[in-house]
N, C-alpha and C positions, 0 to 999 in steps of 0.2 A: 406537612401537607395541609393540615387543617388551618394552620396560620396562613399559608399561602392563599387558600380559598377565602378566608376572611378578608385579607388585604386586597385581593385583586378580583374576587368573584369567580375565579376559574383556577383550575390546576394546570400548570404548565411543566413539562418535563425537560430537564436540562440535558444537553446533548454536546458531545465533542466532535461528532463527524468523523469517526474512526471505525474501521472494521477490525475486530479483535479475536484472538484465540488464545486459550490457556497454554502456556508453554509446556505444561505437562501432557497436553493433547497434540503437541506439534513436534512429533519425534524427529522429523527431518531437520527442522530449524534448530531444535535443541542440541543436535549434534554439531552444529556450526557455531554456536555462541559460547562465550566464556564468561566466567565471573557471576553467573546466576543460574539457579535451578528452579526457582518458583517465580511466577509473575505472569503477565499478560502481554502477548506479542501484538504490536501494531501491524496488522496485515494490510490495511487499506486506509487512505486518507481522502475524504471528500473534498473536491475543489471548493475553495471559498468557505469551507466549514471552519469552525473555531480552531481545530487542531492545525489546519492548513495555514492559519495566520500565526501560529506559534512556532517554536523551535522543535516540536515533535517531529520525528523522522520515521520513515518505514523501517521496520525491523527493530525498532526500539522495544525494550522489555520493560513494561511498567510494573514496578514492585509495590508501590504505595501511593495513596491519594491523601494529601494533607496529613501525612504520617501514619495513616492506616493501611497496613499490608493488604494487598489484593493478590490472589493466586489464580482466580478463575474470572471468566468473562462476566459471570453473573455478579460476582463481588464488586468488579469495577463498575458495571452499570449501576448497581445499587448505590455506591458511594456518589457517583456523578449526578444521578437522578435526585439525590437529596440536597444538592447544592443550589444556591441561589443564582438565577440567570444573570449573567454578566459579571459575577464576582469571581476573581481569579482563584484558581486552585493550583496547588503545587504537586506535580507528579514527580515521584522518584523513579528514575529510569536508568536502566543499564544499557550502554551503547558502546559496542566494540570492546566489551569487557570492563568498561569504566562506568562507575555510578556518577550520574549528573542529576540536576533538578531542572524541570521545565514547567514554566507557568502557562496555564491555559485558562481562558475565560469561557465557560460554557454558554451556549446560546439556547434559545428556545427550539425544541424539536420542530423541524420544518413540517408543514402541512402535507407537502407532496415530495416524492422521491425525486432525485435528479433525473431528468428526462434522458432517454437513451438517444445516442447519435443515430442519424439516418445514414447508413453505410450503403455505398454503391460500389461498383467494380473499380478496379485500379490497375494500372499498367503492371506487367510482370517486373519483378525486381532483379537486379544484378548481383546481389550479395546473398549467398546461400551458405549455411554453416551446418556443422554437426549438431547444432542445437535443434535442428529440424525446422528452422524458420528462414525465410527470405526477408530482407529489409531494405529500405532505401531512405534517404533523408526526407523528412517531412517539410515540404515547403508550403507556403500559404496557398499556392495554386493547387498543389497536390491535395492539401486538406480539403479544399472547396470541392475538388473533383470527387474525393472519396466520401464526402458528406461528414467530415470530421471537424472537430474544433481544433484550431492550430495550437500546437504546443512544441517546444523544443525537444528534439529527439529523432529517432528512427522509427518509421512506421513498418509494421509487419504487413507484407504484401501477400504472403502465402505461408501455409503451415503444412508440412509434409504429413500425410496420412500415417497413422500408427507411430509417429515420432514421439519422443519424450515430451516435446512441447505440446503436441496435440493432446496426449494423455493428461497433461496438467491444465488443459483448458485455455491455452494461448490461442488467440483468434486473429484473423486477418483484420487489420484496422487498429490493433493494439499499438501503443507507442512505447517503444523501449527507451527508458531514460537513464538506466544504470545497469551495470553488470557487476555483481560482487562489490557493490558500493563504489564503483568507478563510473563517472559520467560517460555517457555514450552519445555525444552530440553530432559526431561525424562518423563516417564509415571507418576512418582510420582508428578512431577510438574503439569502435565496435570490434574491428579485427584484432586489435591488441588485447582487448578484454577477453575475447573468445580464445585466443592463443594461450592466455594465462589461466583459463578456466580448467577445472577438472571435474568432469561429469561423474566420476566415481565418488568424489568427495561431495559434490553438490554445488550447483551454480545458482546464485540468487539473482533473479532478474526483476527489476523494477519496471512496472507497466502503468500507463495511464489508459483507462477505458471508461467511456461515458462520464467523464469529469471526476473519476475516482482513481487515486493513485494506489497501487497494491503491488505485491510481489509474489512471485511464484519460485519454487525451488525445483530446478531441473536436475535430476539425479538418475544415473543408470542403476537399474536393479539387478541383483545377482541372478544369474540364470539357474 
């Protein structure tokens, strides 16, 4: 840090543009992954951030940064903040039970957070499921009508009160891109993914909200 101040006259914090949680603190997701017991789960990826430009994916479990093990969010942040802006780092990751390596180049921490979208009302949706959400394909016209940035996927047009989705914070205007790591670009994709899903085991739903990709786990709780 002192060297950085001498070289540039200011301290800049390196940033990957991800939302993270220790696997040890993520009991629901820990029950769904294989091949790893310690690490940091990628829970969200900021659009156009450094991670979004890499091969890192939602649900990846980061176990090391340049060979140094990380088991908590604090450890991962500490390792990244010590890196030089723009210099690639190698993340050791477990994805679908298999270890891989992903290269990411940290950027400077942005001055301002990503602005929230301006959401307005939308037409009622034709597709309702046991997940507690109604969806419809997001077209450019519909995105403009709802005050959303266009992205490929299905937009949530309503969330049933007291549903599992509502309890997990799914909102109207969220864009569903994957269910259990299966792309959902069409209603047909969505229906098939829902048919194959098991709420008792847990369903991983990838969403885009306010320029950030993240996932939630929808799971029935025992009565």
